N, C-alpha and C positions, 0 to 999 in steps of 0.2 A: 923130379918127374915133369914138372911144368915146363922145364927147359927143353924137354924132348918133343913137346907138342908145337906144331906150327901156330902162327898167329890165328889163322882161320879155324884151326881145331880148338884153340882156346876160346875164341869167340863163340863157336858152336856149343861148346861145353857150358859156357855161361848162359847162353840163350836157353838151352834145355833145362838148366837148373832154375832159371826164372820162370819158365812155363810151368814147371811143377809147383813152384811157389804160388803162382797165380791161380792154379786149379784149387789149391788148398784155401786160398783167400776167398775164392768164389763159394766154395762149400761152406766156409765159416759165415759168409754173408747171408747165405740162404738159411742156415741153421739159426743165426741170430734173428733174422726176420721172422722165422716161424715162432721163435720164443716170444718175440714182442707181440705178435698177433695173438697167440694163445694166452699170453698174460693179460692182454687188454680184454679179450673175450671173457676170460675167467673173472676178471674184476667186475665187468658189467654183470655177469651172471651172479656174482656174489652179492653185489649191492642192490640189484634190481630184480633178481629172480628169487625163487624159493617160495615156500608156502607162508602165508601170513596167519599168525595166531595171536590175536590181540595186537600189541605194539611190537612184538618180536618176530623176526623172520627166522625160520628154522630150515634145516635141511640144506646146508651149504655144500654138501658132499659133491654134487656134480661140478660145481664151480671150482672146488679145491682139486678135483681130479683133472680138470682142464689146465689149471695152473701147474699142477705137478707134471703133466705131459710137457708143458712148455719148459719146465725146469730140466727135464731130461734132455731136450734139445740144447739147452744152454750148457749142460755138463759135457755133452759131446763136442760142442763148439770149443769149450775150454780145453778139452783134451787135445783137439786138433791144433790149438794155439801152442800147446806145450811141445808137441812133437815136430 
C-alpha cells in the first residue's frame, strides 16, 4: 500500500502521525506537571499542616486527599503513555 502513495502523500501521512504524537506528549507533560505540583503541595500540607496535640500532628486527611488527587493525574498520564 505504501508503494501506491506518492512521496508527498507519504511525507504528509508521517507529518500528521507526528502531530498526533506531539499532542499526546503535551497532554502527558501537563498531567505530569499537575501531579508534581499536587504532590509537593500535599507533602507540605502533610508535614507542616494539621492540628497539633502535644508532640503529635493529627488529621493528615486533607494532605492525603491532595496527594491522592495528584496520583489520579499520574495514572491518567501513565495510561496515555501506554496507548
